Jmol script that loads the backbone (N, CA, C; Angstrom):
load data "model"
ATOM      1  N   MET A   1      94.874 107.546  98.062  1.00  0.00           N
ATOM      2  CA  MET A   1      94.599 106.368  97.674  1.00  0.00           C
ATOM      3  C   MET A   1      93.699 105.602  96.827  1.00  0.00           C
ATOM      4  N   ILE A   2      95.357 104.571  96.719  1.00  0.00           N
ATOM      5  CA  ILE A   2      94.820 103.548  95.725  1.00  0.00           C
ATOM      6  C   ILE A   2      94.530 103.099  95.388  1.00  0.00           C
ATOM      7  N   LEU A   3      93.660 102.370  95.003  1.00  0.00           N
ATOM      8  CA  LEU A   3      92.529 101.090  94.825  1.00  0.00           C
ATOM      9  C   LEU A   3      92.317 100.259  93.644  1.00  0.00           C
ATOM     10  N   PRO A   4      92.557  98.661  94.517  1.00  0.00           N
ATOM     11  CA  PRO A   4      91.920  98.137  93.409  1.00  0.00           C
ATOM     12  C   PRO A   4      90.385  98.392  92.154  1.00  0.00           C
ATOM     13  N   ARG A   5      89.611  98.222  91.264  1.00  0.00           N
ATOM     14  CA  ARG A   5      89.060  97.534  90.687  1.00  0.00           C
ATOM     15  C   ARG A   5      87.962  96.712  90.932  1.00  0.00           C
ATOM     16  N   SER A   6      87.351  95.721  91.560  1.00  0.00           N
ATOM     17  CA  SER A   6      86.962  94.701  92.071  1.00  0.00           C
ATOM     18  C   SER A   6      86.244  94.212  90.933  1.00  0.00           C
ATOM     19  N   GLY A   7      86.006  93.931  90.755  1.00  0.00           N
ATOM     20  CA  GLY A   7      85.900  93.097  88.691  1.00  0.00           C
ATOM     21  C   GLY A   7      87.328  93.394  88.165  1.00  0.00           C
ATOM     22  N   LEU A   8      87.498  93.776  88.031  1.00  0.00           N
ATOM     23  CA  LEU A   8      89.447  93.315  87.881  1.00  0.00           C
ATOM     24  C   LEU A   8      90.018  91.490  88.054  1.00  0.00           C
ATOM     25  N   GLY A   9      90.028  91.875  89.544  1.00  0.00           N
ATOM     26  CA  GLY A   9      90.405  90.877  90.642  1.00  0.00           C
ATOM     27  C   GLY A   9      89.615  89.631  90.410  1.00  0.00           C
ATOM     28  N   HIS A  10      87.298  89.343  90.471  1.00  0.00           N
ATOM     29  CA  HIS A  10      87.451  88.996  90.517  1.00  0.00           C
ATOM     30  C   HIS A  10      86.668  88.107  89.265  1.00  0.00           C
ATOM     31  N   LYS A  11      86.889  89.299  88.537  1.00  0.00           N
ATOM     32  CA  LYS A  11      87.058  87.732  87.176  1.00  0.00           C
ATOM     33  C   LYS A  11      87.705  87.609  86.577  1.00  0.00           C
ATOM     34  N   HIS A  12      89.449  88.601  87.021  1.00  0.00           N
ATOM     35  CA  HIS A  12      90.201  87.749  86.045  1.00  0.00           C
ATOM     36  C   HIS A  12      91.560  87.862  86.979  1.00  0.00           C
ATOM     37  N   GLY A  13      91.564  87.769  88.421  1.00  0.00           N
ATOM     38  CA  GLY A  13      92.613  86.931  89.208  1.00  0.00           C
ATOM     39  C   GLY A  13      92.920  89.081  89.518  1.00  0.00           C
ATOM     40  N   VAL A  14      93.154  89.755  87.818  1.00  0.00           N
ATOM     41  CA  VAL A  14      94.032  91.089  88.342  1.00  0.00           C
ATOM     42  C   VAL A  14      93.667  91.044  89.332  1.00  0.00           C
ATOM     43  N   VAL A  15      95.498  91.856  90.010  1.00  0.00           N
ATOM     44  CA  VAL A  15      94.730  92.223  90.709  1.00  0.00           C
ATOM     45  C   VAL A  15      96.113  93.489  90.970  1.00  0.00           C
ATOM     46  N   LEU A  16      96.283  94.596  91.872  1.00  0.00           N
ATOM     47  CA  LEU A  16      96.883  95.601  92.808  1.00  0.00           C
ATOM     48  C   LEU A  16      99.115  94.778  93.312  1.00  0.00           C
ATOM     49  N   GLY A  17      99.673  96.068  92.515  1.00  0.00           N
ATOM     50  CA  GLY A  17     101.418  94.489  92.481  1.00  0.00           C
ATOM     51  C   GLY A  17     101.131  94.949  94.686  1.00  0.00           C
ATOM     52  N   ASN A  18     100.258  96.388  95.145  1.00  0.00           N
ATOM     53  CA  ASN A  18     100.701  96.495  96.483  1.00  0.00           C
ATOM     54  C   ASN A  18      99.750  96.662  97.074  1.00  0.00           C
ATOM     55  N   LEU A  19      98.358  95.414  96.512  1.00  0.00           N
ATOM     56  CA  LEU A  19      96.929  96.281  97.367  1.00  0.00           C
ATOM     57  C   LEU A  19      96.515  97.159  97.000  1.00  0.00           C
ATOM     58  N   VAL A  20      97.332  97.564  97.360  1.00  0.00           N
ATOM     59  CA  VAL A  20      96.627  99.409  98.251  1.00  0.00           C
ATOM     60  C   VAL A  20      97.624 100.404  98.757  1.00  0.00           C
ATOM     61  N   GLY A  21      97.425 101.257  97.215  1.00  0.00           N
ATOM     62  CA  GLY A  21      98.293 101.952  97.666  1.00  0.00           C
ATOM     63  C   GLY A  21      98.230 103.713  98.317  1.00  0.00           C
ATOM     64  N   LEU A  22      99.088 103.962  98.757  1.00  0.00           N
ATOM     65  CA  LEU A  22      99.650 105.348 100.359  1.00  0.00           C
ATOM     66  C   LEU A  22      99.846 106.455  99.425  1.00  0.00           C
ATOM     67  N   ILE A  23      99.293 107.678  99.333  1.00  0.00           N
ATOM     68  CA  ILE A  23     100.619 108.284  98.883  1.00  0.00           C
ATOM     69  C   ILE A  23     100.743 109.722  99.570  1.00  0.00           C
ATOM     70  N   ASP A  24     101.750 109.888  99.724  1.00  0.00           N
ATOM     71  CA  ASP A  24     101.757 110.728 101.514  1.00  0.00           C
ATOM     72  C   ASP A  24     101.234 112.131 100.737  1.00  0.00           C
ATOM     73  N   SER A  25     100.624 112.544 101.091  1.00  0.00           N
ATOM     74  CA  SER A  25     100.402 114.247 101.136  1.00  0.00           C
ATOM     75  C   SER A  25     100.803 115.388 100.434  1.00  0.00           C
ATOM     76  N   ASP A  26     102.111 115.124 100.110  1.00  0.00           N
ATOM     77  CA  ASP A  26     103.278 116.078 100.124  1.00  0.00           C
ATOM     78  C   ASP A  26     103.656 116.059  99.060  1.00  0.00           C
ATOM     79  N   TYR A  27     103.565 114.395  98.706  1.00  0.00           N
ATOM     80  CA  TYR A  27     103.571 114.144  97.040  1.00  0.00           C
ATOM     81  C   TYR A  27     103.509 115.075  95.690  1.00  0.00           C
ATOM     82  N   GLN A  28     104.253 114.883  94.774  1.00  0.00           N
ATOM     83  CA  GLN A  28     104.888 115.831  93.423  1.00  0.00           C
ATOM     84  C   GLN A  28     104.675 115.592  92.350  1.00  0.00           C
ATOM     85  N   GLY A  29     105.336 114.218  92.369  1.00  0.00           N
ATOM     86  CA  GLY A  29     105.148 113.352  91.283  1.00  0.00           C
ATOM     87  C   GLY A  29     104.208 113.090  90.780  1.00  0.00           C
ATOM     88  N   GLN A  30     104.586 111.628  89.270  1.00  0.00           N
ATOM     89  CA  GLN A  30     104.000 110.986  88.546  1.00  0.00           C
ATOM     90  C   GLN A  30     103.400 109.565  89.297  1.00  0.00           C
ATOM     91  N   LEU A  31     102.138 108.792  89.313  1.00  0.00           N
ATOM     92  CA  LEU A  31     101.640 107.772  89.863  1.00  0.00           C
ATOM     93  C   LEU A  31     101.528 106.545  89.214  1.00  0.00           C
ATOM     94  N   MET A  32     101.966 105.520  89.550  1.00  0.00           N
ATOM     95  CA  MET A  32     101.985 104.997  88.552  1.00  0.00           C
ATOM     96  C   MET A  32     101.578 103.333  89.344  1.00  0.00           C
ATOM     97  N   VAL A  33     101.354 102.491  88.601  1.00  0.00           N
ATOM     98  CA  VAL A  33     100.716 101.100  89.401  1.00  0.00           C
ATOM     99  C   VAL A  33     100.976 100.135  88.777  1.00  0.00           C
ATOM    100  N   SER A  34     101.197  99.076  89.079  1.00  0.00           N
ATOM    101  CA  SER A  34     101.521  98.177  89.569  1.00  0.00           C
ATOM    102  C   SER A  34     100.705  97.264  90.301  1.00  0.00           C
ATOM    103  N   VAL A  35     100.478  96.275  88.502  1.00  0.00           N
ATOM    104  CA  VAL A  35      99.564  94.789  87.992  1.00  0.00           C
ATOM    105  C   VAL A  35     100.262  93.617  88.115  1.00  0.00           C
ATOM    106  N   TRP A  36      99.056  92.820  88.750  1.00  0.00           N
ATOM    107  CA  TRP A  36      99.475  92.246  88.998  1.00  0.00           C
ATOM    108  C   TRP A  36      98.767  90.304  88.574  1.00  0.00           C
ATOM    109  N   ASN A  37      98.683  89.606  87.454  1.00  0.00           N
ATOM    110  CA  ASN A  37      97.778  88.674  86.897  1.00  0.00           C
ATOM    111  C   ASN A  37      98.019  87.460  88.216  1.00  0.00           C
ATOM    112  N   ARG A  38      96.913  87.106  88.929  1.00  0.00           N
ATOM    113  CA  ARG A  38      97.549  85.979  89.439  1.00  0.00           C
ATOM    114  C   ARG A  38      96.020  84.456  88.547  1.00  0.00           C
ATOM    115  N   GLY A  39      95.446  85.563  87.450  1.00  0.00           N
ATOM    116  CA  GLY A  39      94.742  84.618  87.263  1.00  0.00           C
ATOM    117  C   GLY A  39      95.634  83.177  86.240  1.00  0.00           C
ATOM    118  N   GLN A  40      93.956  82.529  85.449  1.00  0.00           N
ATOM    119  CA  GLN A  40      95.359  80.736  84.991  1.00  0.00           C
ATOM    120  C   GLN A  40      95.071  82.123  83.285  1.00  0.00           C
ATOM    121  N   GLN A  41      94.663  83.177  82.867  1.00  0.00           N
ATOM    122  CA  GLN A  41      94.709  83.267  81.105  1.00  0.00           C
ATOM    123  C   GLN A  41      95.830  84.542  80.818  1.00  0.00           C
ATOM    124  N   SER A  42      95.993  84.727  80.033  1.00  0.00           N
ATOM    125  CA  SER A  42      96.424  85.990  79.862  1.00  0.00           C
ATOM    126  C   SER A  42      95.374  86.720  79.816  1.00  0.00           C
ATOM    127  N   PHE A  43      96.154  88.409  80.070  1.00  0.00           N
ATOM    128  CA  PHE A  43      95.301  89.755  80.122  1.00  0.00           C
ATOM    129  C   PHE A  43      96.296  90.467  79.323  1.00  0.00           C
ATOM    130  N   ILE A  44      95.173  91.217  78.668  1.00  0.00           N
ATOM    131  CA  ILE A  44      95.492  92.374  77.834  1.00  0.00           C
ATOM    132  C   ILE A  44      95.529  93.482  78.769  1.00  0.00           C
ATOM    133  N   ILE A  45      96.210  94.758  79.417  1.00  0.00           N
ATOM    134  CA  ILE A  45      95.678  96.269  79.411  1.00  0.00           C
ATOM    135  C   ILE A  45      96.018  97.009  78.172  1.00  0.00           C
ATOM    136  N   GLU A  46      94.625  97.297  77.637  1.00  0.00           N
ATOM    137  CA  GLU A  46      94.948  98.912  76.170  1.00  0.00           C
ATOM    138  C   GLU A  46      94.581  99.855  77.054  1.00  0.00           C
ATOM    139  N   PRO A  47      95.334 100.588  76.067  1.00  0.00           N
ATOM    140  CA  PRO A  47      95.330 102.313  76.395  1.00  0.00           C
ATOM    141  C   PRO A  47      93.876 102.668  77.128  1.00  0.00           C
ATOM    142  N   GLY A  48      94.121 103.635  78.531  1.00  0.00           N
ATOM    143  CA  GLY A  48      93.494 103.890  78.874  1.00  0.00           C
ATOM    144  C   GLY A  48      92.471 103.098  79.527  1.00  0.00           C
ATOM    145  N   GLU A  49      92.460 101.898  79.692  1.00  0.00           N
ATOM    146  CA  GLU A  49      91.471 100.800  80.138  1.00  0.00           C
ATOM    147  C   GLU A  49      92.053 101.611  81.600  1.00  0.00           C
ATOM    148  N   ARG A  50      90.800 101.625  82.861  1.00  0.00           N
ATOM    149  CA  ARG A  50      90.318 101.556  84.083  1.00  0.00           C
ATOM    150  C   ARG A  50      90.882 100.362  84.525  1.00  0.00           C
ATOM    151  N   ILE A  51      92.697 100.587  86.086  1.00  0.00           N
ATOM    152  CA  ILE A  51      92.372  99.536  86.471  1.00  0.00           C
ATOM    153  C   ILE A  51      92.703  99.339  87.711  1.00  0.00           C
ATOM    154  N   ALA A  52      92.170 100.795  88.080  1.00  0.00           N
ATOM    155  CA  ALA A  52      92.445 101.629  89.587  1.00  0.00           C
ATOM    156  C   ALA A  52      91.877 103.194  89.926  1.00  0.00           C
ATOM    157  N   GLN A  53      91.694 102.581  91.106  1.00  0.00           N
ATOM    158  CA  GLN A  53      90.040 104.005  91.406  1.00  0.00           C
ATOM    159  C   GLN A  53      90.895 104.692  92.698  1.00  0.00           C
ATOM    160  N   MET A  54      91.499 106.021  92.133  1.00  0.00           N
ATOM    161  CA  MET A  54      91.705 106.979  93.587  1.00  0.00           C
ATOM    162  C   MET A  54      90.481 107.231  94.043  1.00  0.00           C
ATOM    163  N   VAL A  55      91.034 107.469  96.205  1.00  0.00           N
ATOM    164  CA  VAL A  55      89.803 108.287  96.923  1.00  0.00           C
ATOM    165  C   VAL A  55      91.180 109.050  97.759  1.00  0.00           C
ATOM    166  N   PHE A  56      89.677 110.109  97.807  1.00  0.00           N
ATOM    167  CA  PHE A  56      90.937 111.474  98.371  1.00  0.00           C
ATOM    168  C   PHE A  56      90.659 111.105  99.882  1.00  0.00           C
ATOM    169  N   VAL A  57      90.940 111.188 100.725  1.00  0.00           N
ATOM    170  CA  VAL A  57      91.285 111.390 102.259  1.00  0.00           C
ATOM    171  C   VAL A  57      92.262 112.476 102.803  1.00  0.00           C
ATOM    172  N   PRO A  58      91.328 113.015 104.094  1.00  0.00           N
ATOM    173  CA  PRO A  58      91.220 114.023 103.873  1.00  0.00           C
ATOM    174  C   PRO A  58      92.640 113.718 105.198  1.00  0.00           C
ATOM    175  N   VAL A  59      93.648 114.674 105.035  1.00  0.00           N
ATOM    176  CA  VAL A  59      94.631 114.339 106.034  1.00  0.00           C
ATOM    177  C   VAL A  59      94.402 114.936 107.327  1.00  0.00           C
ATOM    178  N   VAL A  60      94.434 115.198 108.746  1.00  0.00           N
ATOM    179  CA  VAL A  60      94.337 115.182 109.875  1.00  0.00           C
ATOM    180  C   VAL A  60      95.530 115.386 110.262  1.00  0.00           C
ATOM    181  N   GLN A  61      96.163 116.669 111.061  1.00  0.00           N
ATOM    182  CA  GLN A  61      97.458 116.927 111.856  1.00  0.00           C
ATOM    183  C   GLN A  61      97.201 117.016 113.457  1.00  0.00           C
ATOM    184  N   ALA A  62      97.263 115.916 113.331  1.00  0.00           N
ATOM    185  CA  ALA A  62      96.431 116.032 115.419  1.00  0.00           C
ATOM    186  C   ALA A  62      97.844 116.591 116.006  1.00  0.00           C
ATOM    187  N   GLU A  63      97.706 117.048 117.538  1.00  0.00           N
ATOM    188  CA  GLU A  63      98.227 117.709 118.586  1.00  0.00           C
ATOM    189  C   GLU A  63      98.091 116.700 119.506  1.00  0.00           C
ATOM    190  N   PHE A  64      99.338 116.601 120.443  1.00  0.00           N
ATOM    191  CA  PHE A  64      99.576 115.882 120.859  1.00  0.00           C
ATOM    192  C   PHE A  64      99.615 116.499 122.857  1.00  0.00           C
ATOM    193  N   ASN A  65      98.997 115.823 123.404  1.00  0.00           N
ATOM    194  CA  ASN A  65      99.363 116.560 124.728  1.00  0.00           C
ATOM    195  C   ASN A  65     100.245 115.236 125.274  1.00  0.00           C
ATOM    196  N   LEU A  66     101.819 115.918 126.359  1.00  0.00           N
ATOM    197  CA  LEU A  66     102.186 114.577 126.748  1.00  0.00           C
ATOM    198  C   LEU A  66     101.481 115.012 128.499  1.00  0.00           C
ATOM    199  N   VAL A  67     100.804 113.751 128.833  1.00  0.00           N
ATOM    200  CA  VAL A  67     100.997 113.477 130.600  1.00  0.00           C
ATOM    201  C   VAL A  67     101.849 112.890 130.975  1.00  0.00           C
ATOM    202  N   GLU A  68     101.472 113.056 132.048  1.00  0.00           N
ATOM    203  CA  GLU A  68     102.583 112.110 133.052  1.00  0.00           C
ATOM    204  C   GLU A  68     102.129 110.896 133.760  1.00  0.00           C
ATOM    205  N   SER A  69     100.751 111.206 133.891  1.00  0.00           N
ATOM    206  CA  SER A  69      99.632 109.985 134.205  1.00  0.00           C
ATOM    207  C   SER A  69      97.645 109.999 133.810  1.00  0.00           C
ATOM    208  N   PHE A  70      97.150 108.966 134.278  1.00  0.00           N
ATOM    209  CA  PHE A  70      96.229 108.994 133.049  1.00  0.00           C
ATOM    210  C   PHE A  70      95.714 108.350 133.775  1.00  0.00           C
ATOM    211  N   ASP A  71      93.835 108.489 134.229  1.00  0.00           N
ATOM    212  CA  ASP A  71      92.956 107.401 134.944  1.00  0.00           C
ATOM    213  C   ASP A  71      93.046 106.276 134.444  1.00  0.00           C
ATOM    214  N   ALA A  72      92.907 105.594 134.897  1.00  0.00           N
ATOM    215  CA  ALA A  72      93.071 103.764 134.402  1.00  0.00           C
ATOM    216  C   ALA A  72      91.044 103.926 134.369  1.00  0.00           C
ATOM    217  N   THR A  73      90.644 102.421 132.960  1.00  0.00           N
ATOM    218  CA  THR A  73      89.556 102.113 132.516  1.00  0.00           C
ATOM    219  C   THR A  73      89.198 101.035 132.962  1.00  0.00           C
ATOM    220  N   ASP A  74      87.686 100.594 132.342  1.00  0.00           N
ATOM    221  CA  ASP A  74      87.305  99.365 132.061  1.00  0.00           C
ATOM    222  C   ASP A  74      88.393  98.683 131.298  1.00  0.00           C
ATOM    223  N   ARG A  75      88.703  98.716 130.171  1.00  0.00           N
ATOM    224  CA  ARG A  75      89.403  98.276 129.582  1.00  0.00           C
ATOM    225  C   ARG A  75      90.537  97.988 130.126  1.00  0.00           C
ATOM    226  N   GLY A  76      91.328  98.482 130.647  1.00  0.00           N
ATOM    227  CA  GLY A  76      92.976  98.275 130.828  1.00  0.00           C
ATOM    228  C   GLY A  76      93.543  98.356 130.615  1.00  0.00           C
ATOM    229  N   GLU A  77      94.719  97.898 130.161  1.00  0.00           N
ATOM    230  CA  GLU A  77      95.592  97.250 129.365  1.00  0.00           C
ATOM    231  C   GLU A  77      95.355  95.969 128.505  1.00  0.00           C
ATOM    232  N   GLY A  78      94.445  95.739 128.227  1.00  0.00           N
ATOM    233  CA  GLY A  78      93.943  95.113 127.263  1.00  0.00           C
ATOM    234  C   GLY A  78      94.436  95.064 126.071  1.00  0.00           C
ATOM    235  N   GLY A  79      94.486  93.515 124.554  1.00  0.00           N
ATOM    236  CA  GLY A  79      95.290  93.991 123.899  1.00  0.00           C
ATOM    237  C   GLY A  79      94.247  94.148 122.574  1.00  0.00           C
ATOM    238  N   PHE A  80      94.348  93.106 121.846  1.00  0.00           N
ATOM    239  CA  PHE A  80      93.652  93.057 120.675  1.00  0.00           C
ATOM    240  C   PHE A  80      92.623  92.119 120.786  1.00  0.00           C
ATOM    241  N   GLY A  81      91.106  92.501 121.044  1.00  0.00           N
ATOM    242  CA  GLY A  81      90.017  91.419 120.799  1.00  0.00           C
ATOM    243  C   GLY A  81      89.613  91.454 121.996  1.00  0.00           C
ATOM    244  N   HIS A  82      90.375  92.861 123.208  1.00  0.00           N
ATOM    245  CA  HIS A  82      89.126  93.192 124.370  1.00  0.00           C
ATOM    246  C   HIS A  82      88.483  93.972 124.313  1.00  0.00           C
ATOM    247  N   SER A  83      88.458  95.180 123.418  1.00  0.00           N
ATOM    248  CA  SER A  83      87.757  96.543 123.177  1.00  0.00           C
ATOM    249  C   SER A  83      86.056  95.934 122.976  1.00  0.00           C
ATOM    250  N   GLY A  84      85.451  94.142 122.857  1.00  0.00           N
ATOM    251  CA  GLY A  84      84.380  93.756 122.588  1.00  0.00           C
ATOM    252  C   GLY A  84      83.410  93.114 123.940  1.00  0.00           C
ATOM    253  N   ARG A  85      84.958  92.553 125.094  1.00  0.00           N
ATOM    254  CA  ARG A  85      84.192  92.208 125.656  1.00  0.00           C
ATOM    255  C   ARG A  85      83.619  92.641 126.915  1.00  0.00           C
ATOM    256  N   LYS A  86      83.177  91.476 127.942  1.00  0.00           N
ATOM    257  CA  LYS A  86      82.007  92.713 128.876  1.00  0.00           C
ATOM    258  C   LYS A  86      81.911  91.404 130.509  1.00  0.00           C
TER     259      LYS A  86
END
end "model"
wireframe off; spacefill off
backbone 0.3
color backbone group
C-alpha cells in the first residue's frame, strides 16, 4: 500500500491523488504517485523529497467452503451498525 505522509497534508494541503494506493500482489512495474495540491500556496517537490510511504501487507490466500445452510445467530441479517447493538 502507498499512503500519504501526514505532514504534507496538514502543513501544506498536499495529498495523494487517490488518497491510498493499493498495489496488486503480482504487479511488477514501476510505481508512480500522483500528488494534488489542495492548499492555497504553491508547493515545489524537490528530487528525493519524501511524499509518500509504503507499507507491506501480507496477502492471505483464503479458501472458502460452500454450504447449503448454516445456523442463525443473534445478529441475524442486520446490516451496517447492527454488530454493536444489544
